[in-house]
N, C-alpha and C positions, 0 to 999 in steps of 0.2 A: 207115264211119261214124265221125265224130269225137265223142268223149265228153269233156264238160267235167268235170273233177275239182274238186270244191269242198271237199274234205277233205284234210288233211295226212296223209301216210303216216308213221307213227311206230313206233319200237321202244320198248316199255315194259318196264322191268325192275322186277319186283315180288316181294314175299314172299307166298307163298300159305299159306292155312290148310290144314293137312293132317293126316291120321290118322297117329299114331305107330306103332300096332301092328296095323293092318288087321284089327281085330276079335278078335285073339287075346290071351290073357293075357300080360303082360310084367312085368318088374321095372323099378323106377325107373332103374336103371343102363343100361337099354336105350334110354332117351330121348336122342336126339341133340340137342345144343345148337345145331346149325347150322340156319339157315332153309331153307325150300324155295324156292329162287330160280327164278323163271320169267321167260322172255323171250318177249314177245308182239309180233308185228308186225301192224298193221292200220291202217284209216282212222280217224282221230280224229274223233269226233262231239262237238265242243266244246259245253259248257254244256247237256248233255242231261239230266244227273241230278246233283243237288246232292251234293257229297261224294264223287263218283266220277269216274274217268277212263273214258270209254266209247269202245269201239273196235268197228268192224265188220270182219269178215274180207273181205267183198266188198260193193261198191256198184255198182248198175246205173246206166245212163245216165239212167233216169227216177226215180232216187232210192230204188230198192228196196235193202234191207239184208239181209245174211245173217250168221249167227253173231255176234250182238252180245254183247259182254262188258262188264260194268260192274265195274271194279276200285276198291275203296275207296281214297281218296287216302292214307290212313294206311299202306297196304301198298306204295305206289309208291315205289321207290328212285330211278328215273331215267327221263326221257323224252327220246328223241333223235329229232329230225325228220329223216327220210330223204329223199334226193333221188331223182330218177328216172333 
């Protein structure tokens, strides 16, 4: 079966919002200044949600989507289009 891919495969590097202390008490000095950097690879679903970069982990030949992630554009550091 031949599948037509209509979406670009991309790597998105972004800063995630994250818990500092995982529910335990902490001191201010325990707060790390470094961002939580995440690298996500997926199929770019362009223009799907205003103010977000939207990716799907998997896309079926008939347009089904799995594991869709919407990343706010303010958190995105870099987008790289990947080849096949």
